[in-house]
C-alpha positions as semicolon CSV with decimal commas, in nm:
position;residue;x (nm);y (nm);z (nm)
1;M;0,002;-3,773;-3,693
2;T;-0,187;-3,692;-3,394
3;E;-0,173;-3,333;-3,258
4;N;-0,107;-3,265;-2,917
5;R;0,037;-2,962;-2,749
6;T;0,412;-3,066;-2,711
7;N;0,686;-2,938;-2,911
8;V;0,731;-3,171;-3,184
9;Q;1,106;-3,111;-3,232
10;T;1,200;-3,180;-2,880
11;N;0,902;-3,371;-2,723
12;N;0,898;-3,135;-2,419
13;P;0,565;-3,070;-2,258
14;P;0,414;-2,730;-2,320
15;E;0,514;-2,442;-2,073
16;I;0,262;-2,366;-1,802
17;L;0,216;-1,994;-1,730
18;G;0,284;-1,916;-1,375
19;A;0,481;-2,235;-1,294
20;G;0,818;-2,189;-1,146
21;H;0,997;-1,868;-1,212
22;G;0,854;-1,648;-1,490
23;K;0,985;-1,359;-1,671
24;R;0,918;-1,118;-1,379
25;G;0,930;-1,102;-1,010
26;A;1,071;-1,338;-0,754
27;P;1,118;-1,714;-0,777
28;K;0,820;-1,931;-0,642
29;G;0,833;-1,941;-0,264
30;N;1,025;-1,641;-0,208
31;L;0,880;-1,478;0,068
32;N;1,068;-1,137;0,072
33;A;0,772;-0,935;-0,013
34;R;0,559;-1,073;0,292
35;H;0,847;-1,001;0,548
36;H;0,981;-0,678;0,403
37;G;0,736;-0,522;0,158
38;L;0,456;-0,276;0,181
39;R;0,206;-0,538;0,294
40;S;0,416;-0,708;0,547
41;P;0,207;-0,792;0,820
42;R;0,525;-0,727;1,066
43;I;0,569;-0,385;0,939
44;I;0,196;-0,282;0,941
45;E;0,139;-0,408;1,302
46;A;0,443;-0,226;1,388
47;Q;0,301;0,094;1,237
48;R;-0,028;0,039;1,393
49;R;0,130;-0,005;1,728
50;I;0,312;0,337;1,684
51;L;-0,005;0,501;1,591
52;R;-0,195;0,371;1,897
53;E;0,080;0,462;2,140
54;E;0,155;0,810;1,985
55;T;-0,174;0,945;1,900
56;D;-0,531;0,927;2,065
57;Y;-0,722;0,884;1,748
58;G;-0,994;0,624;1,710
59;R;-0,921;0,315;1,503
60;I;-1,064;0,422;1,163
61;D;-0,865;0,766;1,212
62;R;-0,554;0,555;1,269
63;E;-0,616;0,355;0,948
64;I;-0,665;0,671;0,748
65;L;-0,341;0,804;0,893
66;L;-0,149;0,482;0,799
67;A;-0,305;0,497;0,452
68;V;-0,187;0,872;0,399
69;F;0,167;0,751;0,529
70;Q;0,175;0,449;0,293
71;T;0,045;0,645;-0,002
72;V;0,309;0,929;0,041
73;M;0,594;0,661;0,104
74;V;0,498;0,476;-0,219
75;N;0,463;0,798;-0,431
76;S;0,824;0,911;-0,303
77;T;0,980;0,575;-0,395
78;G;0,846;0,562;-0,746
79;A;0,649;0,235;-0,710
80;T;0,440;0,088;-0,996
81;T;0,096;0,278;-1,092
82;R;-0,097;-0,039;-0,981
83;V;0,025;-0,010;-0,626
84;V;-0,015;0,350;-0,610
85;L;-0,380;0,332;-0,737
86;R;-0,453;0,040;-0,479
87;L;-0,329;0,259;-0,196
88;Q;-0,514;0,564;-0,310
89;A;-0,840;0,338;-0,351
90;R;-0,774;0,221;0,007
91;L;-0,767;0,569;0,136
92;A;-1,060;0,677;-0,061
93;R;-1,259;0,385;0,067
94;L;-1,160;0,476;0,435
95;M;-1,237;0,839;0,396
96;R;-1,608;0,746;0,239
97;I;-1,659;0,534;0,546
98;K;-1,556;0,785;0,797
99;Y;-1,733;1,088;0,633
100;G;-2,034;0,903;0,496
101;V;-1,942;0,991;0,121
102;H;-2,137;0,832;-0,162
103;L;-1,935;0,639;-0,427
104;D;-2,020;0,872;-0,700
105;D;-1,993;1,207;-0,500
106;L;-1,646;1,326;-0,601
107;E;-1,684;1,687;-0,466
108;A;-1,763;1,544;-0,102
109;L;-1,472;1,309;-0,147
110;E;-1,242;1,597;-0,211
111;N;-1,380;1,778;0,084
112;A;-1,325;1,472;0,290
113;A;-0,962;1,475;0,174
114;R;-0,905;1,814;0,281
115;R;-1,064;1,740;0,632
116;V;-0,829;1,440;0,671
117;A;-0,537;1,693;0,585
118;V;-0,655;1,936;0,871
119;D;-0,805;1,674;1,111
120;L;-0,527;1,412;1,103
121;P;-0,205;1,591;1,061
122;L;0,098;1,371;0,961
123;T;0,362;1,528;1,182
124;K;0,738;1,490;1,092
125;E;0,813;1,307;1,425
126;L;0,528;1,066;1,361
127;A;0,618;1,011;1,008
128;A;0,997;0,961;1,117
129;K;0,879;0,677;1,368
130;L;0,655;0,515;1,092
131;A;0,922;0,523;0,855
132;A;1,164;0,372;1,114
133;A;0,938;0,076;1,155
134;S;0,930;0,015;0,800
135;K;1,326;0,066;0,803
136;E;1,257;0,319;0,497
137;P;1,434;0,668;0,513
138;P;1,171;0,932;0,583
139;A;1,113;1,160;0,277
140;V;0,900;1,466;0,256
141;L;0,593;1,291;0,441
142;T;0,435;1,576;0,636
143;T;0,075;1,732;0,585
144;D;0,179;2,023;0,804
145;D;0,186;2,264;0,520
146;C;-0,186;2,184;0,417
């Protein structure tokens, strides 16, 4: 008897991982996350437009402010650890670019985070406008208390 990777009892081909609908997530071809999710180009562009119109910050400052907003939003919604870590890594990367912090210098990165909280305040009004663009209810999103 030749050995192949089919089920001998039913003669069905083996299951291919990732084909069709898996155990978790949306069915293959579902675009809801692209249109309504955190990384939706429509939502991100709307939030960038709001930051351009409402603030006089430069591009890197607006991106840092957007990353702060997204990180706080995701933390308040109880998202998965992987999503939170990716957003925090993006925020850290943007702060390292802006302030010239070396990858291994954690103390300088901590100082950069303090400077971001002071230099780029996320006001309640701005947070509410950004949240409205993503159709998420504004939670406690401000850095006014820093």
